[in-house]
C-alpha positions, 0 to 999 in steps of 0.5 A: 894191628889190623887194617879193616878194609871196607870195598864199596861199588857205587853207580858211576857219578855218585861217589863224591856224594856217598864219600861226602856221608863219611865226613861225620865217623858217628862213633868209630873213632871213639871205639875203644883200639880204634887207630884211624880211619881212611877213605878212598876213592877210585873210578873203575870202568862202570862204577866208582869205588870207596875204600872204608880202611880203619885201622885197629890196635887188634882184631878183638878191638874191631870185632867189640865195635861190629859187634857193639850197640854203637855200631849198630846205630852208625849203620842203621838205614834212617827211617824213610831211607829206601833200598840202602841208600845210606852207607851203613846198609853196605857197611856191613861186614861182608854185606851188600847194599840192596839193588834197586833205587840205591846208588850203592852196588854192593860191599866187600870187608877183608882183614889184614894183619900189619906186618909192618909200616915206615 
């Protein structure tokens, strides 16, 4: 099993609005090998942070999701969106949201193998 964590930096005061967008998972929960998703929030000095943690049966299952058409659709910016304000723009593995009018300051993906859980 693996856990993929997308850490998203957000301008202070906007984390709850961005977090609201993740309540509709847009297909990830139906992907083969998907186990669960958790959204963690913290407030840091000068910015807020969301950690989108998805658990997968295998790295292959996660990679299949990332390379799927469903992933691309879930992470596409709506037409007319500016500056990467949609969570998907920063949700690309290893990607960052464009600067500018966006409240998203950047994102970083990390993938960890689960050794054990209690």
